[in-house]
C-alpha positions as CSV (number, residue, x, y, z in Angstrom):
1,M,178.6,109.4,99.8
2,S,180.9,111.3,102.1
3,T,179.8,113.3,105.0
4,S,182.1,116.2,104.1
5,S,180.0,117.1,101.0
6,T,176.9,117.2,103.2
7,R,178.7,119.4,105.8
8,E,179.8,121.9,103.1
9,S,176.2,122.5,101.7
10,R,174.7,123.3,105.2
11,T,174.1,126.8,106.2
12,S,175.3,128.0,109.6
13,P,172.7,129.4,112.0
14,A,174.3,132.9,111.8
15,T,174.2,132.9,108.0
16,F,170.6,131.7,108.0
17,Y,169.7,134.5,110.4
18,R,171.4,137.1,108.2
19,Q,169.6,135.8,105.2
20,V,166.2,135.9,107.0
21,V,166.8,139.6,108.1
22,A,167.8,140.5,104.5
23,E,164.7,139.0,103.1
24,L,162.5,140.7,105.7
25,R,164.0,144.0,104.7
26,K,162.7,143.4,101.1
27,V,159.1,142.9,102.3
28,V,156.7,145.7,101.5
29,W,154.7,146.0,104.7
30,P,151.0,147.2,104.4
31,T,150.1,150.6,105.8
32,R,147.8,150.9,108.8
33,T,144.9,151.8,106.5
34,Q,145.5,148.8,104.2
35,L,145.8,146.5,107.2
36,I,142.4,147.7,108.6
37,T,140.8,147.3,105.2
38,Y,142.2,143.8,104.8
39,F,141.0,142.9,108.3
40,W,137.4,144.0,107.5
41,V,137.4,142.2,104.1
42,V,138.5,139.0,105.7
43,L,136.1,139.3,108.6
44,V,133.1,139.9,106.3
45,F,134.2,137.0,104.1
46,V,134.5,134.6,107.0
47,V,131.1,135.7,108.4
48,V,129.5,135.1,105.0
49,V,131.0,131.7,104.5
50,M,130.2,130.8,108.1
51,T,126.5,131.8,107.5
52,F,126.4,129.8,104.3
53,V,127.8,126.6,105.9
54,A,125.5,127.0,108.9
55,L,122.5,127.3,106.6
56,L,123.6,124.2,104.7
57,D,124.0,122.3,108.0
58,L,120.6,123.4,109.2
59,G,119.0,122.4,105.9
60,F,120.6,119.0,105.7
61,G,119.8,118.4,109.3
62,K,116.1,119.1,108.8
63,A,116.2,117.0,105.6
64,V,117.7,114.0,107.5
65,F,115.2,114.3,110.3
66,A,112.3,114.6,107.7
67,I,113.5,111.4,106.0
68,F,114.4,109.3,109.0
69,A,111.9,110.6,111.7
């Protein structure tokens, strides 16, 4: 295996940067309203899951203490 074939397939940092900028221009960015809506949806979901896990933890903790205490 020669090193010249590896060297030819590499992308230069300048080309990489240009490609990144070109891809970012294709992105459809959310509007402020969409962003706020997504934020609240994620926040509510996290609170619900956190509450569910906390209740499971509390229930299993009480069960373990009831069994071994």
